[in-house]
matplotlib code that plots the C-alpha trace (Angstrom):
import matplotlib.pyplot as plt

x = [161.5, 164.0, 164.9, 167.5, 165.0, 164.4, 168.1, 168.4, 165.5, 167.1, 170.3, 168.1, 166.7, 170.0, 171.9, 173.8, 172.9, 175.8, 179.5, 180.0, 182.8, 185.9, 187.0, 190.6, 193.3, 194.9, 197.8, 199.9, 196.9, 196.1, 199.6, 199.3, 196.3, 197.0, 197.0, 197.7, 194.7, 193.9, 192.3, 190.0, 188.5, 185.1, 185.6, 182.3, 184.1, 184.4, 180.7, 178.8, 178.5, 181.2, 179.3, 177.0, 173.9, 172.7, 171.9, 169.1, 168.0, 167.6, 165.9, 163.3, 162.8, 162.1, 159.0, 157.4, 154.4, 154.5, 152.4, 154.9, 157.8, 156.0, 155.3, 158.9, 161.1, 162.4, 165.1, 167.4, 171.0, 174.4, 175.7, 176.0, 172.3, 171.7, 173.9, 172.5, 168.8, 170.0, 171.8, 169.0, 166.4, 168.2, 168.7, 164.9, 164.0, 162.5, 162.7, 164.3, 164.7, 167.2, 167.3, 170.8, 172.2, 173.9, 177.0, 177.0, 180.4, 180.3, 181.7, 178.7, 176.3, 177.9, 177.9, 174.3, 173.4, 175.6, 173.5, 170.4, 168.7, 167.3, 169.2, 167.5, 170.1, 168.5, 169.7, 172.7, 171.5, 170.2, 167.2, 165.9, 166.3, 164.1, 161.1, 161.9, 161.9, 158.5, 157.1, 158.2, 157.0, 153.4, 153.4, 154.5, 153.1, 156.4, 157.5, 160.1, 162.9, 164.3, 168.0, 167.7, 164.2, 162.6, 162.8, 163.6, 166.5, 168.0, 167.6, 169.4, 172.3, 172.4, 173.5, 177.0, 177.0, 175.9, 178.9, 181.3, 180.2, 180.4, 184.1, 185.1, 182.6, 184.1, 184.8, 185.2, 184.5, 182.8, 183.1, 180.5, 180.3, 176.9, 175.1, 171.3, 171.7, 170.6, 174.0, 175.0, 171.6, 171.3, 174.9, 174.1, 170.9, 172.9, 175.8, 174.4, 171.4, 174.0, 177.0, 175.8, 179.2, 180.7, 180.8, 179.2, 180.5, 179.4, 181.4, 180.3, 182.2, 182.2, 180.5, 177.6, 176.8, 173.3, 172.9, 174.7, 172.2, 169.4, 170.7, 171.2, 167.7, 166.0, 164.4, 165.6, 166.9, 167.5, 170.9, 171.1, 174.4, 176.7, 180.4, 182.5, 184.5, 182.7, 179.6, 178.5, 177.8, 176.1, 172.3, 170.6, 168.6, 168.1, 164.9, 162.9, 163.5, 167.2, 167.3, 165.4, 167.7, 170.7, 169.5, 168.8, 171.8, 174.7, 177.1, 178.8, 178.9, 182.2, 183.0, 186.1, 187.5, 188.0, 191.7, 191.6, 189.5, 191.9, 194.8, 193.0, 192.3, 195.9, 197.0, 194.3, 195.6, 199.2, 199.2, 196.1, 196.1, 192.4, 190.7, 188.2, 186.1, 186.0, 182.7, 184.4, 187.8, 185.8, 185.7, 189.4, 189.9, 188.0, 190.2, 193.5, 192.8, 192.2, 188.4, 187.6, 188.7, 189.7, 191.8, 195.2, 194.9, 191.3, 189.6, 188.4, 186.4, 186.2, 183.5, 184.8, 181.4, 182.3, 185.1, 183.4, 185.5, 186.0, 189.6, 190.3, 188.7, 191.0, 194.3, 193.1, 192.0, 195.3]
y = [88.3, 91.0, 94.2, 96.7, 99.0, 96.4, 96.2, 100.2, 100.2, 97.5, 99.6, 102.4, 100.2, 99.0, 102.3, 103.3, 99.9, 97.9, 98.2, 99.3, 96.8, 97.7, 96.7, 95.9, 95.4, 91.9, 92.5, 89.5, 87.1, 88.7, 88.1, 84.4, 84.0, 82.8, 85.3, 87.8, 90.2, 93.2, 91.5, 93.2, 91.5, 92.5, 92.0, 90.9, 88.9, 92.3, 92.7, 92.6, 88.8, 88.1, 87.6, 89.1, 87.6, 90.4, 92.5, 90.1, 89.6, 93.3, 94.1, 91.3, 92.2, 95.7, 94.4, 92.4, 93.6, 94.4, 91.4, 89.0, 90.6, 90.2, 86.6, 85.9, 84.5, 81.2, 80.1, 77.4, 77.7, 76.1, 79.2, 82.5, 83.2, 81.9, 84.6, 87.1, 86.6, 86.4, 89.8, 91.4, 90.2, 91.4, 94.7, 95.2, 93.3, 90.4, 86.9, 84.5, 80.6, 79.0, 75.4, 74.0, 70.6, 68.8, 68.8, 72.6, 74.4, 74.9, 78.5, 79.4, 77.8, 79.5, 82.9, 82.5, 81.9, 84.9, 87.2, 86.0, 83.3, 80.1, 77.4, 74.0, 71.4, 68.7, 65.8, 65.8, 66.9, 70.6, 69.0, 67.5, 70.8, 72.4, 70.1, 70.6, 74.4, 74.4, 72.1, 74.6, 77.5, 76.2, 75.0, 78.4, 80.8, 82.1, 83.8, 81.8, 83.8, 81.8, 81.7, 82.6, 82.0, 85.4, 88.6, 90.6, 88.5, 88.4, 92.2, 92.7, 90.6, 92.3, 95.4, 93.9, 94.3, 98.0, 98.7, 96.8, 99.3, 102.4, 101.5, 100.0, 101.2, 99.2, 95.6, 93.0, 90.0, 89.6, 86.1, 85.2, 82.0, 80.3, 78.1, 78.4, 81.3, 84.3, 86.2, 85.2, 86.1, 89.5, 90.4, 89.4, 91.6, 94.6, 94.2, 93.1, 95.7, 98.4, 97.3, 94.6, 94.1, 92.8, 89.0, 87.4, 83.9, 81.9, 79.2, 75.9, 73.3, 70.0, 68.3, 70.6, 71.5, 72.6, 75.5, 73.3, 70.6, 73.1, 74.7, 71.5, 70.2, 73.5, 73.3, 73.1, 69.5, 68.5, 67.1, 63.6, 64.1, 66.9, 66.5, 69.7, 71.8, 74.9, 74.5, 78.1, 76.7, 73.4, 74.2, 71.0, 72.7, 76.2, 77.8, 78.6, 82.4, 82.2, 79.7, 82.0, 85.0, 83.0, 81.8, 85.4, 87.3, 84.9, 84.2, 81.1, 78.7, 76.7, 74.1, 73.9, 71.2, 71.2, 71.1, 74.3, 75.9, 75.1, 76.3, 79.6, 80.0, 79.8, 82.2, 84.8, 84.7, 84.8, 87.5, 89.6, 89.1, 88.1, 85.0, 83.9, 81.0, 78.0, 79.3, 82.7, 81.5, 79.6, 82.8, 83.2, 79.4, 79.5, 82.1, 80.8, 77.2, 78.4, 77.4, 80.7, 82.2, 85.8, 88.3, 89.5, 92.7, 92.4, 94.1, 91.0, 91.2, 88.1, 88.2, 87.1, 86.3, 85.5, 84.9, 82.5, 79.5, 77.5, 77.7, 74.1, 73.4, 76.1, 74.3, 71.2, 73.3, 74.9]
z = [-10.2, -8.9, -10.5, -10.2, -8.7, -6.0, -5.3, -5.0, -2.6, -0.5, -0.4, 1.0, 3.7, 5.0, 4.6, 7.7, 9.6, 8.1, 7.2, 3.6, 3.0, 1.0, -2.4, -1.9, -4.6, -4.6, -7.0, -5.9, -6.5, -9.7, -11.0, -10.2, -12.5, -16.0, -17.8, -15.0, -14.3, -12.1, -9.2, -6.6, -3.5, -2.3, 1.5, 2.7, 5.5, 7.1, 7.2, 10.6, 11.6, 9.3, 6.1, 3.5, 4.9, 7.0, 4.0, 3.0, 6.5, 7.4, 4.1, 4.7, 8.4, 7.4, 5.2, 8.0, 9.9, 13.7, 14.4, 12.6, 14.4, 17.8, 17.3, 16.1, 13.4, 12.4, 9.9, 8.9, 8.0, 8.0, 10.0, 8.3, 7.5, 11.1, 12.6, 10.1, 11.3, 14.9, 14.8, 12.7, 15.0, 18.1, 16.7, 16.3, 19.5, 17.7, 19.0, 16.8, 16.5, 14.2, 13.2, 12.4, 11.7, 14.5, 12.4, 12.1, 12.6, 16.5, 16.2, 14.0, 16.4, 19.4, 17.4, 16.7, 20.4, 21.3, 19.2, 21.3, 19.0, 20.2, 18.4, 17.6, 16.4, 14.4, 12.3, 10.2, 6.8, 5.5, 3.9, 7.1, 9.0, 6.6, 7.5, 11.4, 10.9, 9.1, 11.8, 14.6, 12.3, 12.3, 15.8, 17.2, 14.5, 13.6, 10.3, 8.3, 6.9, 4.0, 3.4, -0.2, -1.7, -1.3, -3.5, -0.5, 0.5, -3.2, -3.4, -0.1, -1.2, -4.5, -2.7, -2.7, -6.5, -6.4, -4.0, -6.3, -9.2, -7.0, -6.3, -9.6, -12.4, -15.1, -14.0, -16.9, -14.7, -11.4, -9.8, -7.0, -4.8, -5.1, -2.6, -2.8, -5.1, -3.2, -3.4, -6.8, -8.4, -6.4, -7.5, -11.1, -11.2, -9.9, -12.1, -15.4, -15.2, -14.7, -16.8, -19.3, -20.9, -17.6, -17.2, -14.1, -13.3, -10.3, -8.5, -6.8, -5.1, -6.9, -3.8, -3.8, -7.4, -6.5, -9.2, -11.8, -11.4, -11.6, -14.8, -16.4, -15.6, -16.1, -12.6, -9.0, -8.3, -4.7, -4.0, -2.8, -0.8, -0.1, 0.5, 0.7, 3.0, 1.9, 4.3, 3.4, -0.1, 1.0, 0.2, -0.7, -3.3, -5.1, -5.8, -8.8, -8.2, -7.8, -10.7, -13.0, -12.2, -12.8, -16.1, -17.1, -15.7, -15.0, -18.0, -16.6, -13.9, -12.8, -10.3, -8.0, -5.8, -2.1, -2.7, -4.8, -2.3, 0.6, -1.5, -2.4, 1.4, 2.2, -0.4, 0.7, 4.2, 3.3, 0.6, 1.6, 5.4, 5.2, 6.7, 4.2, 5.0, 2.4, 0.7, 0.2, -1.2, -3.9, -6.0, -5.9, -6.3, -9.6, -11.1, -9.8, -11.0, -14.5, -14.5, -15.9, -19.2, -18.9, -20.9, -19.7, -17.6, -17.2, -14.1, -12.1, -8.8, -6.6, -3.9, -0.4, 0.8, 4.4, 7.0, 9.6, 10.2, 13.2, 14.6, 15.0, 11.6, 10.0, 11.2, 9.3, 6.1, 5.9]

ax = plt.figure().add_subplot(projection="3d")
ax.plot(x, y, z, "-o")
ax.set_aspect("equal")
plt.show()
């Protein structure tokens, strides 16, 4: 399991190496909610590599041995974790290999290569690239950096929650996008351990209900198919670690449609001047679509997890 102490330790590890992203007031969007609320956006889209993922990557790299770093790293990703591992590895002079689906967003592939990682494109599904990555891992003797299934990754992502509480000590509700569960479970640990009365709600797209399936079954359940514009929330399965943390610390899980996500993206861009990728906009979509019950005037934080979206794709999404 992951504790508040683990998240605090991760915060010390990454301190001074990453941006401390702002918590921004979003009054106009908050007034659109029914009933109106005081809305704040945790702008992780302004983080290095454009997403929260570098927090967990740096925290995990700090725990590796010199031998592991010398041999090199390997991971799998739809894009944001790929860039995080590539950037973190380059910062420490460590070679990195990333396996991505052939259908991955091209700008995320190019950015990962730009940070210095070797990118292996394989297949069209997230489940398939895990198998390919583990094959390369064993062939080359590399160290696998999981996207979410490791306590050090979860603790690193949980530092987002600590920063929220530093800027807003008394939130009533924190809304977090959920893919494999690393971010949402880490933030939930930080928030609920420090302010138990705050509600933590996680959001998934209807076309990739990974954590929903796991919560219903009481165990991780691989998705047979994924169909969503939110590629950052397209993990084909969750893990026992993130599921257990979600069961313990998260108050509610909701689903949003791609249409609701797309509409929220446009509103965030128009009213807040922030370019949120679909995965990030899911948190605001859940609030504005009425999927979450909240009291009028409540202090609500929506985590904008990233801002990496291909320019051509953006035109179609908006």
